[in-house]
C-alpha positions in Angstrom: 128.8 94.1 104.6 128.0 94.2 101.0 127.8 97.5 99.0 125.6 95.8 96.4 121.9 96.8 97.9 122.4 99.1 100.6 119.8 98.3 103.5 117.0 100.8 105.0 118.0 102.0 108.8 114.7 99.9 110.6 112.5 102.2 112.0 109.1 100.4 111.6 109.0 97.1 113.2 107.1 93.9 112.5 107.3 91.4 115.6 108.1 87.8 115.7 106.5 85.0 115.4 102.6 84.2 115.0 101.8 80.5 113.8 99.1 79.6 111.6 96.7 77.0 113.1 97.9 73.3 112.0 101.6 74.8 110.8 103.7 72.9 112.1 107.0 75.6 113.3 110.4 74.8 114.3 112.2 77.6 116.9 115.3 78.1 115.0 117.7 76.4 117.0 121.7 77.0 118.0 122.8 73.5 119.4 126.2 73.4 119.7 127.2 76.0 116.6 124.6 74.5 114.4 121.3 75.3 113.0 119.5 78.1 111.8 119.8 81.1 113.5 117.3 83.8 112.4 114.8 84.2 109.7 114.4 87.5 108.5 111.5 88.6 105.8 112.4 91.7 103.3 109.7 93.6 102.2 108.9 96.1 98.9 106.3 98.2 98.2 105.2 97.5 94.9 102.2 99.2 92.8 99.3 97.9 95.0 101.5 98.3 98.1 103.9 96.0 100.2 104.7 92.6 100.4 107.5 90.1 101.2 110.0 89.7 98.4 113.0 88.0 100.0 113.5 86.0 103.2 117.2 86.0 104.5 118.3 82.7 106.5 121.3 83.0 108.9 123.3 80.2 109.8 126.0 80.0 112.5 129.0 80.1 110.1 129.8 80.8 106.5 127.4 79.2 104.4 128.5 76.7 101.0 126.7 78.6 98.5 127.8 75.9 96.0 125.4 73.6 97.7 122.4 75.7 97.2 119.9 75.7 94.7 116.0 77.0 94.4 115.2 73.6 95.8 117.2 73.7 98.8 114.0 76.1 100.5 110.5 76.5 100.4 108.8 79.6 101.3 105.0 79.7 102.0 102.5 82.7 102.6 98.7 83.8 103.5 97.1 84.6 100.0 95.6 87.5 102.1 95.3 90.8 100.3 93.4 93.2 102.1 91.5 94.4 99.0 89.8 91.4 98.2 89.8 89.4 101.1 88.3 88.8 105.1 91.0 89.7 107.5 90.1 85.9 109.1 92.2 84.6 105.9 95.3 85.6 107.2 95.7 82.6 109.7 93.7 80.1 107.7 96.2 77.7 106.9 94.0 76.3 103.9 94.5 79.9 102.5 98.2 80.0 102.3 100.5 78.8 98.9 104.2 78.1 98.2 105.7 81.5 96.6 107.8 81.1 93.4 111.3 81.3 94.2 113.2 83.7 91.9 117.0 83.2 93.7 119.2 81.7 96.3 122.4 82.9 97.5 125.4 83.7 100.2 125.6 87.2 101.9 127.2 88.7 104.5 123.9 90.4 106.0 120.6 90.3 105.6 120.8 92.7 102.0 120.1 91.9 98.4 122.5 91.4 96.0 121.5 93.3 92.7 123.3 90.5 90.3 122.0 87.8 92.6 125.7 86.2 93.0 127.0 84.9 96.3 129.0 87.0 98.5 130.7 84.7 101.6 128.6 85.2 104.7 126.2 83.2 107.2 123.1 84.7 105.6 121.3 83.0 102.6 118.9 85.2 100.8 116.3 83.7 98.9 114.6 86.2 96.7 111.1 85.4 95.7 108.8 86.1 92.7 107.0 89.5 93.6 104.3 88.9 91.4 103.1 85.8 93.6 99.8 86.5 95.0 101.0 85.6 98.7 102.8 87.7 101.0 100.9 91.1 101.4 101.8 92.6 104.6 99.3 95.3 104.4 95.9 94.2 106.6 92.2 95.9 106.9 91.9 97.2 110.7 88.2 98.2 111.1 87.8 100.6 108.6 91.3 101.4 108.5 94.6 99.4 107.3 97.6 98.9 109.2 100.9 97.3 108.5 100.7 93.6 110.1 102.7 93.1 112.9 102.9 88.9 112.3 103.8 88.5 109.1 102.5 84.7 107.9 105.7 84.0 106.0 107.3 80.8 106.6 110.7 78.5 105.2 111.5 75.0 105.1 114.4 73.7 104.6 114.3 70.8 102.2 118.1 70.0 101.7 120.7 69.7 104.5 122.9 73.2 104.5 126.4 72.9 104.6 129.4 75.4 105.9 132.5 76.8 103.7 135.2 73.6 103.9 138.3 74.5 105.3 140.8 73.7 102.3 137.9 75.7 99.4 137.1 72.3 98.3 134.2 69.6 99.1 131.0 70.6 100.6 132.3 71.0 104.6 130.7 70.6 107.7 126.7 70.3 108.1 125.3 73.5 109.4 121.0 72.2 109.5 119.9 69.1 108.7 116.8 69.7 106.4 113.9 68.9 108.1 110.1 69.4 107.2 109.3 71.9 110.0 108.5 75.3 109.1 110.2 78.2 110.5 108.7 81.7 111.3 110.3 85.2 110.8 112.2 85.5 114.2 113.3 89.1 113.7 111.6 92.3 112.6 111.2 92.6 109.1 113.6 94.8 107.0 111.1 97.0 105.0 113.4 98.5 101.9 112.5 102.1 101.3 109.7 102.5 103.9 112.3 102.1 106.7 114.0 105.2 105.2 111.2 107.4 106.1 111.6 109.5 109.0 108.2 109.0 111.1 107.2 112.0 113.5 104.5 113.8 115.0 102.9 117.2 114.6 100.6 119.6 116.7 98.9 122.4 114.9 98.3 125.5 116.8 94.5 124.2 117.6 96.1 121.4 119.3 95.3 118.6 116.5 98.0 116.0 116.3 99.2 114.3 112.4 101.2 112.0 112.3 103.5 112.2 108.8 106.3 110.6 107.6 108.9 112.1 105.2 111.9 111.4 103.4 115.1 113.7 102.6 116.9 113.1 99.4 120.4 110.9 100.6 123.2 113.6 100.4 120.6 116.5 101.5 122.2 119.6 101.2 120.3 122.5 102.4 122.1 125.2 100.4 120.3 123.3 97.1 116.3 123.8 96.9 114.5 120.6 96.3 111.2 119.9 94.9 108.6 118.2 97.7 105.4 115.9 96.7 103.0 115.6 99.3 101.3 112.1 99.3 97.3 112.6 100.3 96.6 108.9 100.8 93.1 107.0 101.1 90.8 107.0 103.7 91.5 103.9 105.2 95.2 104.8 105.4 94.4 107.7 108.0 95.6 107.4 111.4 93.0 105.5 113.6 95.5 105.5 116.8 97.1 102.3 115.6 98.6 102.4 112.0 101.1 105.2 112.2 103.1 104.8 109.1 100.8 102.9 106.6 100.1 105.4 104.3 104.0 104.9 103.1 103.3 101.0 102.3 99.7 100.7 101.5 100.7 101.7 98.0 103.1 103.1 95.9 103.3 107.0 95.5 105.0 107.7 98.3 108.3 105.3 97.9 108.2 106.0 93.7 109.5 109.0 94.5 112.6 107.9 95.5 113.1 105.6 92.2 114.5 106.7 89.4 112.6 103.3 87.9 109.6 104.9 88.4 109.8 108.4 88.0 112.5 107.8 84.8 114.4 111.2 86.7 117.4 110.8 88.7 116.5 114.6 90.6 116.2 114.8 93.8 112.7 114.6 95.6 111.5 115.5 99.0 108.3 113.4 99.9 106.3 114.1 102.9 103.4 111.9 103.7 100.7 113.7 106.3 98.6 111.0 107.6 95.3 113.0 108.7 93.1 111.5 111.3 89.5 111.2 109.6 87.7 113.7 111.6 85.7 116.6 111.1 85.2 117.7 107.0 87.7 117.4 104.0 88.3 121.4 104.3 88.9 120.6 108.1 91.4 117.9 107.5 92.7 119.6 104.9 93.7 122.8 107.4 96.0 120.8 109.2 97.8 119.4 106.4 98.7 122.6 105.0 99.6 123.9 108.4 101.8 120.9 108.6 103.0 121.7 105.1 103.9 125.1 105.9 106.0 124.3 108.9 107.6 121.9 106.9 108.9 123.9 104.3 110.0 126.6 106.1 112.3 123.7 108.6 114.0 122.1 104.8 115.0 123.7 102.1 112.0 123.2 99.6 111.6 124.9 96.0 108.8 127.1 97.0 107.6 127.3 93.1 107.7 123.0 93.1 105.4 121.8 95.8 103.2 119.1 94.4 100.1 116.8 95.8 100.0 113.7 94.7 96.6 112.2 95.8 94.8 108.4 96.2 91.1 108.5 96.4 90.2 110.3 99.6 92.9 112.3 99.4 91.5 114.0 96.6 89.0 115.5 98.8 91.8 117.4 100.8 93.6 118.6 97.7 90.3 120.0 96.4 89.7 121.8 99.6 93.3 123.0 99.9 93.1 124.3 96.8 90.3 126.4 97.0 91.3 127.9 100.2 94.7 128.4 99.2 94.7 129.1 95.3 99.0 129.1 95.3 99.4 126.4 97.6 100.4 123.7 94.8 102.0 124.1 91.7 100.8 121.0 90.7 98.4 118.4 91.5 97.9 114.5 90.2 94.5 113.3 91.5 93.9 109.3 91.0 91.1 107.3 92.0 89.5 110.7 93.2 86.1 111.9 94.3 84.5 114.7 92.4 85.4 117.9 92.7 82.3 120.6 93.4 81.2 123.3 91.2 82.8 126.2 93.0 86.3 124.4 93.5 86.6 123.9 90.3 85.9 127.8 89.6 88.6 128.8 91.9 91.3 126.1 90.6 90.7 127.2 87.1 91.0 131.0 88.3 94.2 129.8 89.9 95.6 128.5 87.4 97.0 125.1 89.1 97.7 122.0 86.7 95.9 119.4 87.4 96.1 115.7 86.1 92.8 113.3 86.7 93.1 109.5 86.6 90.4 106.9 87.0 89.8 103.4 86.3 86.5 102.9 83.8 85.4 100.3 86.2 86.2 101.2 90.0 84.1 100.2 91.8 84.1 102.3 94.9 84.0 105.9 92.8 81.6 105.8 89.8 84.0 107.4 86.8 81.0 108.9 85.3 80.0 111.1 88.7 83.8 111.3 89.8 86.8 111.1 87.5 85.1 112.5 84.3 82.6 114.7 86.3 85.9 116.7 87.7 87.5 116.8 84.5 84.7 118.6 82.9 84.0 120.7 85.6 87.9 122.2 85.9 87.8 122.4 81.9 84.7 124.4 82.2 85.3 126.8 84.3 88.3 127.5 82.1 85.7 128.1 79.3 83.8 130.5 81.5 86.9 132.4 82.2 87.5 133.0 78.6 90.2 130.7 77.8 90.9 128.4 74.8 90.3 124.7 74.4 94.3 124.6 73.9 94.6 127.1 77.2 92.5 124.8 79.2 94.2 121.3 77.5 97.7 122.8 79.5 96.6 122.8 82.6 93.7 120.1 83.0 94.8 116.5 81.8 92.6 113.3 82.0 93.9 109.6 81.2 91.3 106.7 82.1 92.5 103.6 82.6 90.6 100.1 81.1 90.7 97.0 83.5 93.8 95.9 81.9 95.8 98.4 83.0 95.7 96.8 86.6 97.6 94.0 87.5 95.3 93.0 90.2 91.5 93.5 89.5 91.3 96.7 92.3 90.2 98.9 89.5 89.4 101.6 92.0 93.3 101.9 93.2 94.3 104.2 90.0 97.3 104.9 91.3 98.5 101.9 90.5 98.8 102.5 86.5 99.4 106.0 87.2 102.8 105.6 88.7 103.6 102.7 85.9 103.6 105.8 83.1 106.5 108.4 84.1 105.2 110.5 81.3 102.7 111.5 84.2 105.0 111.8 87.2 107.6 113.9 84.9 104.5 116.2 83.8 104.1 116.8 87.5 107.9 117.3 88.2 107.8 119.9 85.0 105.1 122.2 86.6 
């Protein structure tokens, strides 16, 4: 197997074939050792969530890479995006588009090659332009979201595909004949980084169950102490009984801490992503999260002086409540697109001295920046003033960034986590607390 880009272990499975109405789809055939054997989507979590960024097409024997180019295939996908479109759009054949193919090469496994060069193997890897609008995997599920079990990625083989010639010359025998038929996924998706998380459930002393996901650094050493970042997701990513694990895939915060290209540091970080059931008050939900966190930090080798929280939208309410109930719980908190802190909570946070960085979109369409992001910053800053701190002292521990529309590459100005996580300065600030 290629060692260029290791594949994640598959723990979250995406189901097989769902055909869009009006789409001619072929069942991959293996007749006499020829034809397409399998089609496997490969997904990646981007700033605005998980999407299909490559497809691996398997043949019966080694493929002659010299006969392939970006015209050999057409890949199409649904344009559905849960942030903007009704869920019915997923299966609407009129709301599909061809993806932009960025690279085509062969490999000996359904894995990406960083240099996009071919290795001998039975798999053709079709890499796609991640900025295309299609290929999103997260879908609405009532008031929540989940990962779509029926991905709508389709592959058409436009040209004949040939095997390796016996003498190394020529184009070899034909493995699969060109056709206009569309191949749907036939195996579970390979979900880069998302599949590296461990997905478990925790039951509190009161009997409340909370699903959670966690990731330990490669080469985890129990004799070392690691910082931990607790990801508190938005309301729709809470557990509804059928969407376990979506808090890792829905947007960037959970997986960003595993990638130096996001954090700007090679420091190993433990990530803990609870998925609270959205039942009861934020204070009640925060208590459940805190009990999980305390149990988790006893089980794993966590630096007790470097426990951080990063929130999206509704997750801020759990952070505010937890900081009020247990002042020394977090050593730093990043609030993105969050709800307003209450005045009493701001007083408690200032008394504890917990560093907080708040970010918000100027034109957040769900949470008005004047009454949420700006209000939170002003209340905490004023609470420091009431304690007799100087402006310089307050500015060192409570920070605020507001993003114009141009900072969002998708027009969801509520997801302040997207531009926030694109700023390594903010992530590094959190790890420095």
